[in-house]
N, C-alpha and C positions, 0 to 999 in steps of 0.2 A: 119508651122514649130512648133513642140512642144517645149515649154520652161517651166522651173519651174514656179509655180504660184506666187512666191515671198513671200508666207506666211512663217512664222517662222517654221523651221523644229523641230518636236518633237524628241529631242535626248534622252530624258529619259521619262520613263513612270511616270505618276503622282502617288504620294504616296497614297495608299488606305486610306480612312477615318478612318478605324479601327486602322491603325497604329498610326495616330495622337491621336486618342482617348485613346488608351492604353499607348502611350507615356506620355500623360498628367496624366493618372492615376498612372503610375510609378513615375513620378516626384512628384505628390501630396503625394503618400504613403511614399516615401523616406523623403520628407520634414516633414511630420507629425511624422515619427519615430525619426528623429533628434530632433524635438522640444519636443517630449514626453520623450526623453532620460534624460532630466534634471528634469522631473517631475515624481517622483515615482508614479506608479499607472496609468499613462496616464491620462485618463478622469475618475476620481474616481467615480462619481455618476453612470455613465453608466457601468463601470467595476464592481462596487459593485452589481448592479442590475443583471448583467449577471451571476456573480459568485453565488449569492444567488439563482437564478433560477436553475442553473445547479447543485449546491451543497448546498442545504439548511442547512446542518449541518456542513458546513465548509470543508476544504480540508482534504486529507488523505495522510500524508507524506510517509507512507510505499508504498501505491499504486503509488504515484508520482515517488518514487525511482524505483519501479518495471517497470513502464512505460518507464522511461528514459533508464533503462538497456535493456529493450526489443528493444527499438528504436536503441540503439547502436549496438546490436547484429544482428538484422534483417534489421533495417533501411529501405532504399528505394529500396533494391535489388529486392523485389518482383515486382517492376515496371520497373526499367531501365534495368536490366539484360535480361529479356525476350524480351523487346523491341529492345535492341541492337542485340540480336540473330536473331530476325525477319529481321532486316535491313541487316544483313550479309547474311542471306539466300536469300533474294530478291535482293541482290547486289545493294542496294540503298546507295551508299557510301556518296553522298552529305548529305543525311539525317543523316547518322551515324555520320559524322564529326560535323555537326551543333548540333546534339543532345548531343553527349558526350561533345563537347566544351561548350555548354551553361550550362548544369547542373553542370559540373565540375567547371567552373568559378564562378557560383553563389554560389556553396557550399564552394569554397575556400574563396570568399569574406565574406560570413557569418562567417566563422571561424576566419578570420582576425578581425572581429568586436568583437568577444567574446572569442576567444581561449586563452589558458594560456601557450602555448608553447613558448620557448625562441625566436624562429624565428618569431612567430606570434606577440609576444609582441614587438619585435624590429621593425617589419614592422609597427605596429600600432603606436609606438612612433614616427617613422619617418613621418607618415602621419598626426597624430593628435597632436603630441607634448607630449603625455602622454601614457605610456604603460598600463594604467588602462583599464579594459574591457569596451567596449561600451555597454550601457544598451540595449541589444537586446535579451531579454530572448526568444523571439518567432522566433529565427533564423531557427529552424527546420521547421516552417511553411513556411518560404520563400523557403527552399530547396524542401519541399514536393510539394508546388504549382508549382515550376518550373519543377520538374520531371513529375508531373501529366499532366500539359498542354503540355510539350514537347512530352510526350508519346502519348497524344491525337493527336498531329499534325503529328506524324510519322506513326501512325497506322490506322487513319481513314481518308478517303477522304472527301473533302469539300462537304457540302450538309446535307442531313438528318442525315447521320451517325455521322457527327461531331456535329451537334446540340444535338443529343441524348448523345453524348460523353461529351459535356459540362455539361449536367445534372448529369452524373456520376461523373465528376470531382468535381462539387459543393457538391454532397453528400459525396464523399470521404473526401474532405477537412473538411466539417462539422463534419463527424464522427471522424476525427482525432484531430480536434482543440477543440471540445467541451469537451472531457475528460481532455485535458491539462488545459483548463480554470477551470473546476470543481475541479481539483486537485491542483490548485494554481500555476501551472507552468508558465502560461501566463496570461496576462490581455486581456480582450476581445477586446479592441480597438487596442492594439498592434498586436494581433493575426490576426485580420481582415486586418489591414494595411499591415502586412507582407505577407499575402496570396495574396492580390492585387498586391503587389510588385513582388512576384514570378510569378504570372500568366501573368502580363503585360510584364515582361522581356522576358518570353518565347514566347509570341505572337509576340512581336516586332522583336526578333531575327529571328524567322522562317519566318515571313512575308518579311523580308529584304534579308536574306541569302538563303532561300529555298522557294521562292514563289510557290504557288500551280500550277500556269499556266506553269511554267518552270520545276518544279520538282513534278509531280503529285504522289500521293500515290497510288501504284498499287501492287498487289501481283502476277502479271503475269510477267514472264521474257520476256522482249521485247528488241528490238534493239532501244536504246535511240536516235539513229540518225533519226528514222522515226517519224516526227512530226505529230500531229493530224491535219487533214485538216477539222477543225470544221467550224462553220458558220462564226465566227468572222474573222478567218484567211482567209477563202475563200473570204470574202467581201473585205478585204484589198488587196488581190492579184488581184481581179477583178478591183478595182479602180486603182491600180498601173499599170496594163496592159493597161487599157484604157488611162490613162494620159501619160504614158511614151513610149508605143509602138503603140498606136492607135488601139489596138486589144480589141475586146469585148469577154470576157470569158463567155461561156455558161455552161461549166461543168469542173470540175477538180476531178481527182481520183488518188489514188496511182497506181504506175506502176512498176512492176518487183522489188519489195522490196527485194526479196531473193538475188539479185545480188549486193545490195548496203548496205554498213555499214557506210558510211561517209557522207550521205546526205539523203534527202527525194525526191526520184524520183517520178514524177507525169505526168499524161497524160492530156494535155490541149485541150479542145474543144473550138475553137475560131471562130469568124467571123471578117471580115474586113481585113484579111491578104491574102497572096498568096495561103495558104493551110488552111484547116479547123482543122487539128490536129497537135499539136506541143508537144515537150517534154520539161519538166522543171525539174530543180534540185534546191530544196529549201534548202538554207543554213541559219543557225542561230548561235547564240552564243554557243549553245550546241555543234555544229560541230566544232566551233573554239576551245572550251575547249578540246574536244576529240582529235583534231589535235595536240594540244600542248602536252598532255599526251602521245599520241601515238608516237610522234617523240622523246620525251625524253626517252621513253622505248626503242625505236629502237637504239638510240645512246648508251644507257647503255648496251644493249644486244649484238649488232652487231659490234659496233665500226666503221667499215669502210663503211660509207654511204655518199651519196652526196645530196646536196640540201635539207637538213633536217632542215633548220631554220624554227621555227614556224612563222605563220602569225600573224601580229599585230592586225588585225581586220577582221571581217567578209567580209568587202568590199574587202580587199586584197586577201582573200581566193577565192572569186568568180571572181575577176579580173584576177587572175592567170590562172584559168581554161579557161576563155573566151579568154585570150591571147594565151594559148597553142592551143586551137581549131583553131583559126585564123592562127597561125603560121604553124601548120601542114597542114591545108587546102592549104595555099599558097605554101607549099613545095610539094604538090601533093599527100599527104597521104589522103586516103579516110576516112573522118570524117563527122559527121553530120554538116549540114550547120548552122552556128551560126545565131541567130536572134537578140539577145541583152540581156542586164542585166537589171533587174527590181528591184528597191529599194522598198521593201515592208514595212519595218520599218527602218528608218534611223539608221545606226550603228548596227542594230540587225538582220534583216532578208533581204535576197536578193534571187532573183530567176534568175537562168541562163536559158534562153530559147534558144532551138536549134530545128532543124528539128527532127521529129520523123521518123526514117528511115522506110519508108513504106514497107510492104510485106517482112519483114526481120525475120530471125530466128537465134538463137544461132548457132554457127559454129558446135557444136556437133550434132545438129539436122538437118544439111543441107545435109547429105549423103556423104560429103567430097569427091567430085569428084576431078580429077586431076586439073581442072581449079581453083577450090576453094583453094586447097593446094598451087598452084602456086601463086595465088593472095595474100593469107595470108602471104607467105614468101616475096612476093614482097613489101608488106607494111612495113616489117622490113627493107628491103633495102632502101625504101624511107625515113624511119625514120633516117637511118644512113646518107643519103644524105642531109637531112634537118638539120643535126647536133642536133638531139633531141633523147630522149628516152621516151618511154611510161611508163615504170616502174611498170605496173600493168596488164601485159598480162595474161589473164585467160579466160575461156570459156564465161562467162557472158559479157565480154568486147569486144568480137569479134563476130560481126553479119555478116550474109550473106544474100544478096539480089540478087537472081538469082545466078550468078557466081562471083559476086563482093563482096569483103570483106570490111567491114566498122569497124574501131576501134572507140570505144566510151569510155567515162569516162577517160579523160586525165588529171584529177585533180592532179595526181602525176607526170605529165610530167616534163621533165627537158631539158633545153637548154644547149648545149655544154657539154654533159656528158663525162665521161671517157670511155676508150675502153672497160673495163670490164663491165661497166653498160650497154652499148649497146649490149654486148655479152649475158647478162642476158635476154634481150628482145628476142633475137634469140632463145636461149635455151628454154624459156617458150613457144614460138610459135611452135617450133618443137614438144614439148611435147603435146600441145593442139591438134595439127593435128594428132599425133600418137595415141591418144586415140581412134580414129575411123579408120584412114587410115592405122595404123600400122607403125612401125619404118622403115621397108624395103622400102615401097613405098614413105614415106615422105623423107627419106634420098636420094632416087633416084631423086626425084623432086628438093630437096634442092641443090644437086650438080650442077644443071643447073644455079643457081644464086649465090652460095657461094662456096668458095674453101673448100677443106677438112680441111685445117688448121683453117679456120674461124669457121667451124662447131665443130671441136675439142675444140677450145677455148670456144665456147658457153657452152659445157658441162663440161669444166674445172671450170666454175664459178657456175654450177648448184649444189645446195645443199638445205637442208631444210630451210635455211635462205633466199634464193633468190626466191623460188617458192611461189607464192601467196597462201593463205590458201585454197581458193576454188579449185584451180588446184591441190593442194596437196591432198585434200580429194578425188578428182576424181582419182588421181593416186593410192591412197591407195585402193579405192574400185575396181579399175581395176584388181589389183593382179599382173600384169606383172611388172617387174623391167625395165621400158622403158629406164631409164637413163643408166643402165648397158648395155642394148642392143645397144643403140646408141654408147656408148663408145667402145664396142667391134668391131664395124664396122668402126671406125674412127682412124686416127693416134693418137699415145699416146701424151698426153699433161699434164704437171704437174698441179696439182690443183691450182687454183687461190684463195688464202685465202681472206676471207671477214673480218674475225676478225682482227682488228688492234687496238693496244693500243696506246694512246696518252695522253699527259698531260691534255688535255681538258676532255677526257673520264674519266680519273682517278679522276680529281677534281669534275666532275659531279657525279660520283658514290659516292665519299666520302661525298659530300654535300647532296646528296639524302638520303643516309643511315643515316648520322648524323641528318638530319632534321626529318626523320621518328622516329628515336630513341628518339630525344629530345622532339618531340611533344607527343609521347606515354608516355614518362616519366612525362612530365608536367601534362598531363591529369590524369595519375594514381595518382600522388601526390595530385592533386586537389580533385579527387574523394575520396581518403583516408582521406584528411584533412576535407572534408565535411561530413564524415560518410557514404559515398556511397560504400566504399570498406571495 
């Protein structure tokens, strides 16, 4: 009997050493800047030597004024604006939020330290007890360092490219800080400490909020649900399968990625079990976050939906699908035989293992004989009898083995759905079959299992909101208006509205719009206050 080893479970990943090192550097730089604030000139001997080296004949007030004016007009836009546009183009929204948030907050804090505005002086007086400007003449160095390092983290992947990028950042900071020291705008010690503060702040923020392993830098548009099956993750899966299911993994590879956007499906070659090939769906926090945003969007857009509460953890996400597989199997619905749930990383990654339906093809590639059409519709009847709804009936989720239809991917499944939700499953299955068999033959076979009123009700619920995206694309490519053809052959039925307004939907919409506007406003104000706009 397999039992947990009793060792403490690693619920959180260890903090990388570089985060501790840069955190210490940030704390030391901030402490030095505070101590030097009361000592004009910071460290006079070192500062004087650096100034004499860079400007042997003293400062140049006119050049200093021109440099400050140039910085106010052009500022850091040459760095952060192109970087933000690249992030939008590549749809890396997490990087964009962290990037804009970090540089705007650092810029605003720098302005609070030295700005002369009424609001800034009031905030400073509240924090320090005095509205007098904090002696941080090198605040542009803090902002520049933060922008430069943040840009480095969002534009270059870890490895050789980022190492070369660090060299470019050092050269950029040196090229921008040296003239300021030579012109007497900054002291050398204050400038260096400010640059370290800005660099360290950016590194810590990106390491914590956008770690490379979870949010890689890539310029290829990809489905973020498809996790990389690299050596480290494969080894974790191998150990977890061995310890928890008694199976020895020999190989793992992605499987039918084109039909999945909410998990990472994979094909498992194993030994020690009843069969040698199994199917796995890998879930992680990435899928949990996607599920939450997806369900929020659906509630805001559609209104009348069921069972759309977001899951609280990855464990609950995978538990729900495993439960639905077993529930439908017990109700007689043809689904893959469940094998078990594997905890790959506690609280972070789980693998749902089921039978890999052997010798099966997607229903559209099966030839769609009468027996296949009958069994496909019979599965909907069994769903109704089991008091459940699949809620994602589309070609990639309907497999055929011989003349037997198997429903897969029941992660959206619902227990005790409403009548209209069950009707949606029937309508989508009829459309899937009609893509190959045609509406006349499908309707003829369907009337042997359903009444004409039930079929009419199914198409009364059918709209662009209830048809899954993959099925909608196949219908558009087919060219025939299959929904209209079915409706002409069935009794009239008033359309069943999906859009429903409720107090919850209105409050969610107002809160979402208000939150987006407020966040954008705060970021814009911070960017403007810090000279970034």
